[in-house]
N, C-alpha and C positions, 0 to 999 in steps of 0.2 A: 626120567623114565616115562614112557608112554603108558597111559592107562585109558580105560573106556571113556572116562569123562572127556578126555581130550580128542579121542578119535573122531574124525569128521568123515562122513560117508555121502557120496553123491550117487543117486540111483538114476540110471538112464534106461527107461523102458517105455514103449509107446502104449502099453496097456494100462489104463488108469487103475484097474483093479489090482494089478501087480504092484504098481507104485504105492497105492494106498495101503495095501496089506504089509508090504515090506517096511514102509516108513513107520507105520504104527508099531510094528514089532520091534524095530531097531531103536526107536525113540524110547519105548518102554524099557528096553534093555539098557539104556543109558548113553547111547551114541548121539552125536549131533548129525542130523540127517537133512538132506535137500534132495528133491526129486524133480526130474525133467522128463518130458516125453519126446523132445526133438533134439537130435545131435547138435544143431547149431546153438540152441539155448544152453545145452550142457557145456559145450566148449566155451561159450561166453562166460558162463558161471565159473568155470575152472580158471579162466584168465583173470578173474577178479577175486577169487577166494582160494586159500590153501585147502586142499582136500587130501586126506590120507588114503582113502579107498574109493574106487569107483566100481559100482556094481552095474555091469554093462550087458544089455541084451544083444544077441547076435543079429537078429532081424529087426531092422529099424527103417523108418522113412528117411529120405534125404541121402543117406549113405549107410552102408552096412556096418556092423559092429567092429569088423576087422579094420576098416578105415578109421573109425573113431579111436580104436586101440592104437593104431600107428601114430595118430596125432597126439594122443596122450603121452605115449612113450617118448615122442620127439620133443614136445613142449613142456611136459611135466614129468621128468624122469624119476622123481622121488614118489610119485603117486602110484599106488598099486592098483591093479585091475582084476576083478573077479568077474568071470563071464557067466551069463545065464544062457543055457542052451535048450533047444527042443530035442525031442527024441532022435530026429534025423540029422542033428548038427554035430555029431562027434568028430567027424573029420575036420570040421571048421574049428572046433574046440582045440584039437591037436595043433592046428595051424596057429591059433590064437596063443597057445602056450609057447610056441616057438617065437612069437612076436613079443613075448614078455608078460602075458597074463599069468597070475600066480595061482589061480584056482578057478573052479567052476562049480555050479550046481544046475540041475536040470528041471525043466517044467514038465508036469506040475511038481512043485517042490514042497517039501516039508520044512517047517520053520527050523527044525533041529538041523537040517542040512545047511541052511543059511548060516545058522549060528556057528556050526563047525567050520565052515569055510572062512568066516570072518575071524574066528578064533585063531585058526592057523595063520592067516594073513597078519593078524595083530601081533602074533609072536615074531613073525618075520620083520615087521616094522620096528618092533622093540630092539631086535638084534641089529638092524641097520643103524638105528639111533645110537646104540652102544658102540658099534664099530666107528661111527662118525665121531663120537666123543673121544675115543681113543686116538683116532687119526688127528683130531684137532689138538689134543693134548701133546701128541708127538711133534706136531708142527711147532708148538710153542716152546718145546724144550729140545731144539736141535743141538747138535754138538757144540755150537758156539756158546751155549749156555754155560759150559764149563769155565769159560773165561769172563763172559759178561752176561748177555741175555740172548736168548734165541732170536732168530731173525724176525719174529713177529714183534719183538720189542726193540725197534730200531731207534737209535738216538745217540748222539755224541755229546749232548749237553751235560753240564755238571749235575743238574737237577735229576736227569734221568739215570745218570750213573749212581746217584744216591738211592734212587728208587730200586735200581737193580741190586745194589748191595744189601738194602734192607730186605728185599725178597729172598735173597740167598740165606741171610742170617735167620730170618723167622722160619724159613722152610726146614731148618735143622731141628726145630722143636715140633713135636707131634701134636700138642694139645693147645698151644697158644692161640687164643682168639685174635683175629686181625680185623681192624676197621680201615677201609679204604675210602678216602674222600677225593672228590675232584668233580669238575664240571662234566656235563653230559658229553660223551664222545671222546673222552680222554683215554679210555682203555682200562676201566676199572676191572672188568671181567677178565681181560687179558692178563692183568697182574694177578688176579685170584687164581686163574688156571696155572700160571707160571709157578706160584707158590706151591700149589698142589703137586704139580709134576716134578718139582725139585725136592719134594719131601719123601719120606718113607711111605706115605700113603698113596703114592703115584700108581700102584697096581690096582687100587680100589677106585670106587666111583666118585666122580665129581658131579654134583647135582646143583643146578642153578635154579633159583626160585625168585620170581618177581613179586615182592611183597605187596606191591600196589594192585596186583591182579587177584588177590585172594579174598573171596567173599567171606564175610564174618561167619556165616553159618556153616562154611566148609572148612574153617581153619583147623579144627581138631582132626577131622577126617583126613585132610591133606597132610598135615605134619605128623600125626600120630597113627594114622591108619584106622580101619574099622573091621569088624567081623561081619560075616554074612548075616543079614537080617537085622543089623543094628539100627537101621532106619529105613524108611520107604525108599526104594531104589537100590539099596545095598544088596544086590543079588549074589555077590560073592565077596569073600574076604579080600582086603586090599592093604598092602603095606604102605605106611606113611613115609614121608620124605626122610625122617630120621633113620628109619630102618633101611631105606634104599641106599642112603649114604653111609651106612655103618662101616667103620674102618676107613672111610674116605673123607670127603670134604663136602660141606653144605654151604653153598654160596647164596647169601640173602641180599639181593639187589634192592635198592630203595627201601632199606630197613625202616626208615622213619615213617613210611606210609602204612606200617602195620597198625591196626586198630588199637588205640590205647587200652581198651578192655582186654585185649589178647596178649598184651606185652607181659603181664604178670604170669600168665600160663606158660608163655615161652621161656621166661626166666627160670621158672621152677624146673623145667625139663633140662635146661642148660646146667643147673646146679646139681640136680639129682642124677643126670645121665641115664634116665630110665623113661620109657614111654609105655603107655597103656592104650591099646586100641579102643576106639569107641565101641561099646558093647561088650567089652571084656574086662575082667578083673586081674588078668595076668600082666605083671610088669615085665618088660623086656629091657635088658641093659643095652645101651648103644654107646659106641665110641666114635664120635664125629668131631672133626675140627670145623669150627664156625668161622667163616669169613663174611663180613657184612660190608655193604657199600652204600653210599648216598651221594647225591650231588647237591644236597641242601646243607644249611648250617645246623648241624645236629646239636651243637652245644647251645645255640640260641633256642632251639626247640626244647631242650632240657630246662633252660631257664624259664621258658614260657609255660612249662608244665605239660607240653604236648608229647614228651618222650620221657620215660622213666629214667631217673638218674642212676638207679642201681643196675638197670639193663645196659645203660650207656657204659658204665664202668666195666661191666662184665664183657662187653663186646670190644671195648677200647683198650684191651691189654697191650696191643701193639698197633700203632697207627702209621699208615702210609698215605701221604698226600701226593696226588699226581698233578703237577702244574699244568695249566692250560697251554696250548700250543703257542699262543701269542707271547708267552713268557719264556719260550725256549725256541726261538725262531731258527737257531742254528741247526735244529733237527729237521727242518722242513725239506731242504734239498735231499737229504738221505732218505727220508720217508717217501718223498715223491718218486725217487729212483727205485726204491724198494717195491712200492705198489705198482709202478710201471712194469717192472720185471715180472712180478707175480701175475698181473693181469694179462700181459703179453703171452706168458706161458699158458695161462688158462684158456685164452682164446686162440692159441696156436698161431700167434702172429710173431713175426721176427721183432726183436727189440728195436724201438724207433730212436732216431736221433732227436735231440732236444735243443732248441735254440736257447742260447745263454740268457736271453731276455725273459724266458719263461721263469727262470729261477729268481730274477730280479723282481718280477711281478708277484710271484708267490711270497717273497719276503716282505712285500709291502702290504700284504693282506693279513688281517688279524684272526681269521678263521674262528668265528664264534661257535661253529660246530665242531671245532677241534680236529683230531685225527680222523674221525669218521667223515667229516666234510672234505678233508684233503683226499681221502681215498675215493670218495664219490667224484670229486673234481678230476682226479687222475683218470678214472674210468671214462668219464665223458670226453676228456681230451683225447684219449686213445681211440675212442669210437670216431670222433670227428676227424682226426688226422688220417685215418685210414692207413695206407702204407707209406704216407709221407712223413716229413719231419714235424714234430710237435712245435707249434708256434704259440706266442702269447695269446692270440685270439682264440685258440682252441680251449683255453681254460674256462671261458664263459663266466668270468667273475661276476658275482652279484653286483647290481648297480651299474652295469655297463650301459652306456648311452644307447638309446633305442634306434637312433637314426645314423649311426656311424657306418662307414663302409669297412668290411672286415675281410682280411686275407684268408683264403681257404687252402688251396693246394700249393700255392707259391706266393711270394710277396707281390708278384705282378698280377695275380688273379684276385679280384675283389668282387664282393656281392653285397647287396643290402642284407640287413639282419634277417628279414623274413626268408630270403633265399637260403641263408645259412641255417636257420631254424628248421626249415623243411628238410634240408639235407641231413641235419643231425637226427631228426626223428626217423628218417628212413634208415640211417645207419644203426640206430638203436634197435629198430625192429629186426633188422638183419642180424645184429649181434645177438639178440634174444630169440632168434629163430621164430619170429612172428608172434612171440608171446607178449601181448599188450601189457600185462601186469608187470612183467620183468622189465620191459622197455620203459615203462613209466618210472620204475625205480631207478633205472640207469640215468634217466633224464631229470630225476629229482622232482617229479611232478606226480599228481594223482592220476589214476587211470581215467577218471572222468575228464580231467584236463587234456590228457592225451587224446581221448576220443573226440573231444571238441576240435583239437588241432588237426586231427586226421581229416575231419569233415571240412575244416576251414581250408586246408591246403589241397584237398581232393586226393589224398594219399590212399592208395590201395595197399592192403597188407602184403601183397605179393610183390610189390615193387622192390627192385634190387638195390644194393648199396651204392651203385654208381650213378643213380639218378640225381 
């Protein structure tokens, strides 16, 4: 569930006074805020950082607010935009709403108007996230799940059939805690979501928590909630994650990273099934299934005293281990075809032909990044192949020799690696609609590295995919 602590806001206004006043107010209200005065700087910031809301002035240097709005809606479709208008800008505001702005306030503004506009937008973002959760859950539990596992759980190996069978069985119990172990990238959250959506709790909320990201001083507020005025900055009451997931499932990723001092508090809540918000004395009953996961040796951590043995036994009522991809290589071809189909549909490309040697090369690789790495590799191959047949060279396997000559469009057409790298970067930019941050993710490099390569190869962001 989205809350104020997580909402990030970018202010784009060329008036320093407006930026300063808005930034101070919003930061004091509890939001994460960044401000820019020039559209180019703001768009560059958006390319590097996820932002929930942009507060955008209509009159700007370099380009007007409508052009900035168009670019945001094109490159960052999940970012919402609130417009700032002057008295004579209402026709422009109406046009901006048609282009996808969700709200506006006028200059000179009152802080209450700003707060109301953000509050309305915040609720809209929460609804979008909820819809996305439900859509993701539906994807994981397609009709195929009646016989084996939904299409997001692809695999014909015996080990994955065992995982699928265990998921189905434990889903039939409503309260049993589940511990999922496996290396990073094996799909632990996919399994957790599958259990939730196969269970009687599927109509209620599935909430995922990364335990390694919880600051110690926010633990109780995050898990149990707080009342208004419970501490500095608590400007309104907030439900904790146990309340949010009531009747549903709470997924605790990397559970072993939970601070040892907090594990006893967490255990008490699991046993009592009651939470008390910070600043309150009223206990609230909660009914939540706990699914925990880790990529570390949790039993060794128990032996070393780094994880409470009683909490381990409470979480480990039912254990599912997901084997690494290198131990079930028979799943690689079907996973590759699955991702290829999904990504082709997403990018509105026709399904590509695949050279048989592609599968041979995939089966020779151990995939230390597991299924996640295979998906990324498939996406890069799809970008590089364009409308042609996918060849082994399109896989860009780690450790490839830097000076080999590589086939591109056909076995007869060869280029040096730098030529191929330049072409791959251009295709990634085109695929991501010139969004550098997304293009960097497709290429599996940092945006800083992408920026250096753009300068190295003299690539302009507007270059087309055929260069």
